[in-house]
N, C-alpha and C positions, 0 to 999 in steps of 0.2 A: 505493499500501499505505501506507504509513507516517502519508502526508499527509494521506488519507481517512480514518485510524482517526482522528487527530488533531482532524478536524473531529467526526466523529462523538461524541467525547468529551466534546466541549463540550455535546454537544444538554441533557442531565441539568443542568449547570451553568446555561445559557439556560434553560432551564424552571421552575426551581427560583425563579431570581434574578423571572422574571414571577409568579411564584406567590406571594411573599413582596409585591413592587410593588403588585400586583392584591387582597391583602388589604389593603393598607395603604391603597388608594384605596379600597376598599367601606368601610372606617371613616370616610375622611373624610368630612368634613360638606361640601365645598367641591363645587361643581357641576362633571360631569363631561360631555364631550361624547363620548359613547359610539362615535359613528360617526365622526367623528374618528381617537378611539384606535383601532378597529377596522379603520377602513381605513389608518392609518400604519402596524398591525401585521402585516399581511396584505403589502401594500406592501415594507416593508423584509423582509419574511422570505423573496419573491420573489425585491429584489436580492439580497440573501444568497446565495439558493440559486446566482442566474447569476454571479455574483463566487466562490463555491466550486468550479462548474463548468469556466468559464474558465482561473482558476487552475489546475486541477488539468490541465487540457490543457498550458496552460502549464507545465507539471512536466515533463509525459510528452513535450516537445519537448524542452526545456532543461534539464531535469537540478536536482539541486540544488545545483551546484558557482557559479555565481554568488551563491546566498543564503547560501554556506559563506562564500565569501571575504567578500563585503558583513559577516558577524558578526564573523572573524578582525579586519578592518581597526576595525571597529567597536570591538570589545571592546578591541585593543592602542590605539585614540586614548583610548578613556577611561580606560584606566590611567596612558597618559602626563598627560592632564590631571586627572586625582583622585590 
């Protein structure tokens, strides 16, 4: 539920960033290897989908408790250090 929704919320932000960077790249006079750029984009998209899929399956099995404990311990540690 919530984890899947948070991943969906990231889509407009990532797409907006990609559009701005693409505009900057198109305005640049530097040579661009479009094939490498496109291939890298496609491969990173596929690997991100796989990571999200397996992470959501992991959350179904173990739940959020380990991540909650980790964040609490990290927060306390940072408060003690700083």
